[in-house]
C-alpha positions, 0 to 999 in steps of 0.5 A: 496492459492486462492484469497479468501483464501488469503483475509481471512487469511491476518491478521496484524501481529507485531511477525516477525522472525528477522533472515529470509530473503526474496529472491530477486525473493520473493521481486520481485513478492511483488513489482511487485503486487504493480505495477499492481494495478490500478490508475486513467488515469493510472498515477501510481502516487506512489512510493515504497522503499523497505528497506531491509537493517538492519541499515535502518530498524532500523532508520525506527523503531525509526522514527515509535516509536520503534515498534519492527516489523519495526525492525524484518521485513525481509522487510519494504515497505514504499508507497509514493505518487506522487503528481505531477504525472499529470504533466509528462504525457509523462512518463505514457502515452509513451506507450498508443495508439496515440489518447489515448495519445492525449485525456488524454494529453489534460485532465489530467493536468488541472483536477489535477493542483491546486487542492492539496486535490485531488492530495493527495486524489488520492495518497491515493487511488492508495497506498491503491490498491497497498498495498492491492496487496502486502498483498495478494501476502505475503499471497500466499508466505506464509508471514504476513504483518502490514499496518501502519501509525504509524510513523514520516512522516518527519523523514521517508522521511529524512531517506529515501530521500523523497521529498515534491512530494512523502510523505510517506502515509503508511509502511508495514513491511513484514516476517515470523510470529513467532506467531498467530496474536491476536483475531480480535477485531471484525467485524461489520455485513454487514447490518452496512457497506453495503447498496443496491441501496441507503444509508442506505437501509439494504437490506443486512443481515448476517455476514461476514465469518471469 
């Protein structure tokens, strides 16, 4: 399966085989995809908790208003931001060239410090990029997923031991689908969501391929 096929065939799936287990190699491949996602200044301001223990999955299910696919998934990935990543330049620049390290060490802390909204926005961006890589890799492996925000973040933090610096921003059950997903609710036309050169310049027309 190539990238285009993975993009077009990816669907949010809620019907997952509760008896299916991911191999360690499969789980590692999924998590590796999240690690390769880009992030501003290479901060890698995210953390993924991969949950495969059924007892913990059941607790997450309860925190997600008892949505079945959280409990039946082979794995539930919880994507957390790292809001204060900008303070740890020695962590994410440790392998950078000396010139780049010195430049960014002088730039990054002041760029983010005290800007709580920017810190959270940046965490949401990096989590979204990481999650998309995981979903496409899951398709390549023959699995399906369901990115979701339908959960109580306070309860999820308590269950997983996340601190205030690592808010849970997305939950993603992954597993073997047992049924076809529901039909798409409908994609907007390209002219409705894309402009050329300037906002609302409707030069692009046509429908997205399903």
